[in-house]
N, C-alpha and C positions, 0 to 999 in steps of 0.2 A: 416385471422381472428386474431385480436389483443386481448390480455388479459392484465389485469393490475396485476402486481406482487408488492406485498409490502413487504419490508424487515424491521424488527425491529432491530436496532442495540443495542449494550450493553448500550448505553445512552438513550434508549427509543425514539430515533428519527425515524420517519416513513419516508421511501423513497419509492415512487411509480414509477415504471418504465413501460412503454408500451412494451410489448414483442410480437414480430412477428416471427414465426418460418419460414415463407416463405423465408426470405431473408438472413439467417445466413450464407449460402454458399457464397453469394455475399460479405458480410463483410469479410469473411475469405480470399476470393481471393484478396481483396484490401489490405489486411495487417492491417486492422483496428480492430484487435481482442483485447478485454479486456484480462488482465492477472492479477495474484495475486503476491504480494510481502508480505513475512512474515519476520519482523524483530524481533529478540529475544534479549532483554536487560537484563542484571543482574546488579542491583544496588550494589554499596559498602554498607556495614553495615553503618546505620545511615544516608544514602543519599537518600533513596527511596522517601521521601516527596519532596525533590528538584527535583528528576527525574520526578515525577508526575506534579509538577508545571511547569517545562520546557516543558514537553510533552503536557500539557494543552495549553500553549501559542502556541506551534507549531501546534497543531491540529486546533485551531481557525484561524491561518494564512493560513493553507492549505485549510480549508473550504471556506474562503472567496476569496482566491486567485488562486484556482486551480480547474476550472470546469472540467478537465479531471480526477480528483480523484472521483471515483464513490462510494467507501466506504472507511472510514478511522477510525479505531477503535484502542484503546489502552486498553489492558486487563491485569489483573494481574493473574499471574500463581496461581492456587488454591493450589499447593503443595509447593510453595516457595514465601513467602512474598516479596522477593527482586527481583523476576523474573517478567518481563513484556513482552508482545507481541504486536507489531503493526501488524494489518492486513490491507492491502491496495489493493484496486481493481483499476487498472488504465484503462482508456478507450482504451489506445494504447501506442505504443513505445514513441510517441512524449509527451504524458502526463508524462511518467517517465522522460524523458530528461528534460521537463520543471520543474518537481519536484525537480530534483537534481541541478537545477540552481536557484531555488527559494532562495532569500537571507535569508528568515526566516528559511528555512530547513538548509541551510549552518550554520547559527548562531546556531541553535538547536544542530547540530552534533558537533560543537566546544564546546559549553557550557555543553552538557550532557556527552560527552565522559570522562572527568575526574572523573565523579561520578560513572562510570561503571567498573566492572571487566570483562564483556564480552559484545560484540555487534556483532551479525551475521545477515546475510540476506539470504533469499532463495527466488528465483523467480520461478514461476510455469507458463508455457505457451510458445507459440511461440513469441520470442522477438528477435530483431535484435542483432547480435553480438556487434555492436557499442553501443547500449543501455546497454547491459550487462557489457561491458568494462567501460563504464561511471560510472556505479554503483561501479565496483571494484576499479576504480581510487579514490574513496572517502576514501580508506583504509579499508573499512569494509569487512571482510571476507564473500564471497558470493558464493553460490552454485546455479546453474541453472538447473532446471528440465524441460527439453524440452518436450512438449506434444507428446505423441506416438499416442493417438487416443482420440475421443471424439468430442464434438461439442460445439458451442457457439451460444446463441440466440441473436438476435438483441435488444440492451438495448436502442435504440433511443427512446426518448419520443415522 
């Protein structure tokens, strides 16, 4: 039985995915599991508008060039006007590796870093050591939270 799940992102974009619970174990067995990356940025004073502008350009490049990025949002910390959070859901390990090699992302990291006083990432899920290491090689402090339990549904449309 398939159902349609609709997610509304912070920019009011509607994403509809066909969800089938029957084959989530097969997806997990093949290692094609989606996972989450959270990146926390803190802008230097007077630089937040530039951070937002650069982040907007990066978001557009990811949307058009990375089909393995299932969700990509940039949110402002409600308690700190200089704090921002990227929430990214990747289709699988290959999608993260592609993302980290995307010239638009490489340029974004280079351009935005001087405007920040902190930038950290957190990975949540079963992810290969090579993909985690590839993220760490960007120089961004990274913490990986490996999944203890839970399930993932098939997000294939």
